C-alpha positions in Angstrom: 53.2 5.5 56.1 52.9 8.5 58.4 55.5 9.8 60.9 54.8 11.2 64.2 54.8 14.7 63.2 52.0 14.0 60.7 50.0 12.0 63.2 47.8 14.8 64.4 46.8 15.7 60.7 46.1 12.1 59.8 43.8 11.7 62.9 41.9 14.9 61.9 41.5 13.4 58.3 40.2 10.2 59.7 37.7 11.7 62.0 36.3 13.8 59.0 35.9 10.6 56.8 32.4 9.4 55.8 30.5 7.7 58.6 29.7 4.1 58.0 26.1 3.4 58.5 25.3 -0.1 59.8 21.9 -1.8 60.1 20.7 -1.9 63.8 19.6 -5.5 63.9 17.6 -5.0 67.1 15.7 -1.9 65.7 12.3 -2.3 64.1 11.8 -1.3 60.4 8.8 0.9 60.2 8.8 1.4 56.4 5.4 0.8 55.0 3.6 0.3 58.3 0.0 1.1 58.7 -1.6 2.0 62.0 -4.4 0.0 63.7 -3.4 -3.3 61.9 -4.9 -6.3 63.6 -2.2 -9.0 64.2 -3.2 -12.6 63.3 -2.9 -13.4 67.0 -6.2 -11.3 67.3 -8.1 -13.4 64.8 -11.0 -15.5 66.4 -10.2 -19.0 67.3 -13.0 -20.4 64.9 -11.0 -19.0 62.1 -7.8 -20.7 63.2 -9.7 -24.0 63.6 -11.6 -23.6 60.3 -15.0 -24.1 62.0 -16.8 -21.5 59.9 -17.1 -20.6 56.2 -16.2 -17.2 55.0 -12.6 -16.6 56.3 -10.1 -15.9 53.5 -6.4 -15.6 53.1 -5.0 -13.2 50.5 -1.8 -12.8 48.6 -0.2 -11.4 45.3 1.8 -13.5 42.8 4.2 -11.5 40.8 5.1 -12.2 37.1 8.2 -11.8 35.1 9.4 -8.7 33.1 6.3 -6.5 33.7 4.3 -5.0 36.6 1.5 -7.3 35.7 0.5 -9.9 38.6 -2.1 -11.7 40.4 -4.1 -11.3 43.5 -5.2 -14.7 44.9 -7.8 -15.4 47.6 -8.5 -18.8 49.4 -11.4 -19.7 51.7 -9.8 -21.5 54.7 -12.3 -24.2 55.3 -13.2 -25.0 51.8 -10.0 -24.2 49.9 -12.1 -22.4 47.4 -9.9 -20.3 45.2 -10.4 -16.8 43.5 -7.8 -15.4 41.2 -7.8 -11.8 40.0 -5.6 -10.1 37.2 -3.7 -6.9 38.2 -1.9 -4.4 36.0 0.3 -3.5 39.0 0.7 -4.0 42.8 -0.7 -0.7 43.7 -3.4 -0.4 46.4 -5.8 1.0 43.8 -5.5 -1.9 41.4 -5.7 -4.5 44.2 -8.8 -3.0 46.0 -10.5 -2.6 42.7 -9.9 -6.3 41.8 -10.7 -7.7 45.1 -13.9 -5.7 45.4 -14.9 -7.1 42.1 -14.2 -10.6 43.1 -16.1 -10.4 46.2 -19.2 -9.1 44.5 -18.8 -11.6 41.5 -18.8 -14.5 43.8 -21.7 -13.5 46.2 -19.9 -15.5 49.0 -19.5 -14.3 52.6 -16.2 -12.5 53.3 -16.1 -12.3 57.2 -12.3 -12.0 57.6 -9.3 -11.8 55.3 -5.8 -12.4 56.5 -2.9 -10.9 54.5 1.0 -10.5 54.6 2.4 -7.1 55.2 2.9 -6.1 51.5 2.3 -2.4 50.9 -0.4 -3.4 48.4 -2.7 -4.0 51.4 -2.1 -0.6 53.0 -5.6 0.6 52.0 -7.3 -2.5 53.6 -9.7 -0.2 55.5 -11.5 0.7 52.3 -12.3 -2.9 51.7 -13.4 -3.4 55.3 -15.9 -0.5 55.0 -17.2 -1.5 51.6 -17.7 -5.1 52.1 -18.0 -5.6 55.9 -15.0 -7.8 56.5 -12.1 -7.6 59.1 -8.5 -7.8 57.9 -5.8 -9.5 60.0 -2.0 -9.5 59.2 0.5 -12.2 59.6 3.8 -11.8 61.3 6.4 -10.6 58.9 8.4 -13.5 57.3 6.0 -16.1 58.7 4.6 -17.4 55.6 3.4 -20.5 57.3 0.7 -18.4 59.0 -0.9 -18.2 55.7 -0.1 -21.8 54.7 -3.4 -22.4 52.8 -2.7 -19.4 50.5 0.9 -20.5 50.1 0.1 -23.9 49.1 -2.6 -22.6 46.6 0.0 -20.3 45.1 2.2 -23.3 44.4 -0.7 -25.0 42.5 -1.2 -21.8 40.5 2.5 -21.9 39.4 1.7 -25.2 37.6 -0.2 -23.0 35.2 1.9 -20.0 35.4 5.6 -20.7 35.9 7.7 -18.2 37.7 9.7 -17.1 34.7 6.4 -16.4 32.6 5.3 -13.0 32.0 1.8 -12.0 33.1 1.5 -9.1 30.7 -1.0 -10.9 28.3 -2.8 -12.7 31.1 -6.5 -11.7 31.4 -9.1 -12.1 33.9 -10.7 -14.8 31.7 -7.6 -16.9 32.0 -7.4 -16.2 35.6 -11.0 -17.3 36.2 -10.3 -20.7 34.1 -7.3 -21.6 36.3 -9.4 -20.9 39.4 -12.1 -23.1 38.0 -9.6 -26.0 37.5 -8.4 -25.7 41.0 -11.9 -25.6 42.4 -13.0 -28.7 40.5 -10.0 -30.7 41.7 -10.7 -33.3 44.5 -9.0 -32.5 47.9 -7.9 -35.2 50.3 -8.5 -32.7 53.1 -12.0 -32.4 52.0 -12.8 -36.0 52.0 -12.2 -36.0 48.1 -14.8 -33.5 47.6 -13.9 -30.6 45.4 -14.0 -27.0 46.8 -16.8 -26.3 44.4 -18.9 -29.2 45.7 -18.1 -28.0 49.3 -19.5 -24.5 48.6 -22.4 -26.0 46.7 -23.5 -27.8 50.0 -22.9 -24.6 51.8 -25.1 -22.5 49.7 
């Protein structure tokens, strides 16, 4: 569609066309990263082997049709579960609710393991306020927080994925947590998480 005489002009036009930007698959995405994060590989062995009470996993569970969501926390040894209502997934909302849950339960929080969601970017505030150490799982390795992932699946029995959380209050969240904590678990010798922590206390 272009003869030889027009070849130079055509080439000049092609060189000025918009540059196509492609993702560099070997490059690292640094968006939302926070300096000084502890990787899960640095977590003490006794946490990995569930030898001590007071080590938690944390996650957020999103709703449908609104910004409202949940923060869930599960103690690794006992499977004791805490659920907090959030108006949104901001760091401010998350830290406020997590701080409230920690004070409300009176249980020890020695370590907390999270994913790399931006809602956890202000984790150092929780460390300073509550004397716990945060660790972060490898991106896209959900099995590194398997206890929390499994618990979120149980929570979905009460709050299906397509259900809005706009009208969900903290009282309802606490009721769901109570039901989970009074459910016998095979991994605990058919004790409930509540019975387990009662013996701990």
